[in-house]
Structure formats: C-alpha cells, structure tokens
C-alpha positions as CSV (number, residue, x, y, z in Angstrom):
1,M,0.0,0.0,0.0
2,V,1.0,3.6,-0.6
3,L,-0.3,6.8,1.0
4,F,-0.8,10.0,-0.9
5,L,-0.6,13.0,1.5
6,F,-2.2,16.4,0.8
7,E,-2.1,19.9,2.2
8,S,-5.8,20.3,2.6
9,T,-9.1,18.5,2.9
10,H,-10.2,20.1,-0.3
11,A,-7.3,18.4,-2.1
12,V,-8.2,15.0,-0.7
13,I,-11.8,15.4,-1.9
14,K,-10.6,16.4,-5.3
15,A,-8.2,13.4,-5.4
16,E,-11.0,11.1,-4.3
17,K,-13.2,12.4,-7.2
18,I,-10.5,11.8,-9.7
19,C,-9.8,8.3,-8.4
20,L,-13.5,7.5,-8.7
21,E,-13.7,8.8,-12.2
22,N,-10.7,6.7,-13.2
23,G,-11.9,3.5,-11.6
24,I,-9.0,3.4,-9.1
25,K,-9.5,1.5,-5.9
26,Y,-8.5,3.5,-2.8
27,K,-9.4,4.3,0.8
28,I,-9.6,7.7,2.5
29,I,-7.8,7.2,5.9
30,P,-6.5,9.4,8.7
31,V,-2.8,10.2,8.3
32,P,-0.9,8.0,10.8
33,R,0.5,10.0,13.8
34,S,4.1,9.0,12.8
35,I,3.7,10.9,9.6
36,S,3.6,14.7,9.4
37,S,1.0,16.4,7.2
38,Q,-1.0,19.6,7.2
39,C,-4.2,17.7,6.4
40,G,-5.4,14.9,8.6
41,M,-6.6,12.7,5.8
42,S,-4.8,10.8,3.1
43,V,-5.6,8.5,0.1
44,E,-4.4,5.0,0.4
45,G,-3.9,3.1,-2.8
46,W,-2.3,-0.2,-4.0
47,S,1.4,0.1,-4.7
48,E,0.9,-1.2,-8.2
49,Q,-1.3,1.9,-9.0
50,K,1.2,4.4,-7.5
51,D,2.4,5.6,-10.9
52,R,-1.1,5.8,-12.4
53,I,-2.4,7.7,-9.4
54,S,0.6,10.1,-9.5
55,Q,0.1,10.7,-13.2
56,I,-3.6,11.6,-12.7
57,L,-2.9,13.8,-9.7
58,D,-0.1,15.6,-11.6
59,Q,-2.4,16.2,-14.6
60,S,-5.0,17.7,-12.3
61,D,-2.5,20.0,-10.6
62,I,-3.1,18.5,-7.1
63,A,0.0,18.8,-4.8
64,Y,0.7,15.7,-2.9
65,K,3.5,13.7,-1.2
66,I,3.9,10.0,-1.4
67,Y,4.6,7.9,1.7
68,S,5.3,4.2,1.2
C-alpha cells in the first residue's frame, strides 16, 4: 500500500473524485501519527497503482507527497 498525503481536505476530496472517475481502488484514511501532514486525511492506494495515481494527480495539478 502507498499513501498520498495532501495539504488540505479540499485536495483530498478532489483526489477522491479523480480516483472514482478513473476506476482506481482507494481508501480515505487518517494520516498516521508518525507521519507529518497539514491535512489529517490521506488517500491509500495499491502500490501497483502508484504511478497511475501520481500521473492523474499531476495532470490535475493537485499537490501531494507519497509515503510508502
């Protein structure tokens, strides 16, 4: 699994919409306490989809960090 961390809840919602539209399986989960993030939520996806999710987020101009 890989986590996509975002700066705001708005960005998480936008990323969720994009994942849904592209048929990507994901979960919205709280950011683990051991990880620092401005937003308390993250998108968890399968490691095999990391590149695909990254590409889609980049095309949508959504800032994110990857934690794996």
